[in-house]
C-alpha angles and dihedrals in degrees: 000000000000118000111246092176089072088063093062123098115290092241089060092049093045094045092051094052093045090056097045093044095048093046091043092054100043107029111072098174109137093231093051092044093050091049092048094048093048093046093046091051093048093048090046088054091051092049102040104018127264094267094056092041092053093047091049090050091052090053089057094051094085088059090065091047093049093047092046091052098041101043097062090046094059103024117059101172121130136074100241103085114193101179143325129256122232090263091056097255114137124237110216133197090233093057092049092049091047089050089055090048092051092047093051090047092053093049091048092051091047091052092046090051091050088054090046091055090052096049105030102059122187089257091058093046094050089046091057100042105017094100097037100046106003098170095044093044090053092049093047091047090052092047094049093051093040096084098059091041090048092053093048094046095047089055089054092049093046092051090049092050091046090059090061095042098257100113127126088257095058125089133355126317094278093048090048090052090050091049090049092052089049092052091047091049091051090047094052091048091051092048093051093046091048091051092050092048091049092049092048091047093052091045091052089054091054095251111177096015117137113261094014113146126209134198116245133181093199119105126174104229137171093278091056091047092054093049091045092054091047091050092048092049093049091047091053091052091048092051091048090051092048091049090052090059100256091131099042112134134165128190100174131096090349131004112256121171121183126206098030105068097067103010105224126201093244092051092048091050090049092052092047092050091048090049091052091049094050092045093045095107091050091047091051090048090051092050091049091050091048092050090049090051091053091049091052090051090054092057108093114240117249117253111259 
C-alpha cells in the first residue's frame, strides 16, 4: 500500500505528528498508550513494509526490558512492596508498572519519529519554516536527515577499511578498538565537512536573505482543508475528553486509572476519537486504495 497521507500539504503532515508526539510524551494513560503504540506500528508497516516494521519493533524491545529493570532499582516510590533488594531498598509494584509505562512510551515515540522521517522530508520542513526561522530550519533539517545519512556513510567507510584489513572484525580486541576509533574519526570528519559544505551551498544560493523567493510544489487545496478541519475537530474532542478526566492516571503513591474501571461512555468516546485521529493516515490510505480499486473496475477490460 502506498502512503497517500504523505501527499497532503506539509502543514497537515506536521500538525498530525506534533499532536501524536505531544500526546504520546505527556499522556501516560494505558488506553492512550496502547492506541498510540498500535497506530504507530501499523502506520510504520504501511510506510516501510511489515517486515521492516516488525524488525524495527524487535530492536526496541530491549529498551522496555532495560527501563523495567532500572526504574525499580533507583525509584522506590509506591505503597505495594513486592520484595527488598540486598541493600534494603524496596521494589514496589508501582515502580515496576511505571517502568513498563516509560518503556512503552519510548518505543512509541521512536516509531512515531521513524514515521515522521519518512513523511516529513527536509523539503517540507524548510518549506514550512524556511522564511520564519531560516537558520534554525536548515539546522533542524540537517539533523533530522543526519541519522540515515550517517548510517549509510558509516557502512561505506567500514567497507573501505575492511578492504585494507582495518575493520572491526580484524585483529585482537585492542586492534579492533583502534580500528573502531579510526572509523569513528573518519565519520566525524566527514559529518563536519558535509555540514560546512551544505551551509556554504545554501548561503551561495541566498538562503535566508530578505525578499528571497523559492519554488514550491506544495499547494493547500480543498482536500487538505477537509482533512485539516477533520483533524481539528477530532483534536477538540480529544481535549474535551482529557479535560473531563478520561485520561487521568496516577502511579505514585498508588496506581489510579480513570476511565477504565468502570468504563464510562465519555471515556470510551474519547478513546475512539483518539484512535481515529492516530489511525487517520492509515484510513486515508485505505480510502485512496479503495477509490483506486473502483476506478480500475470502471476501466473496460481489453478484448482477449
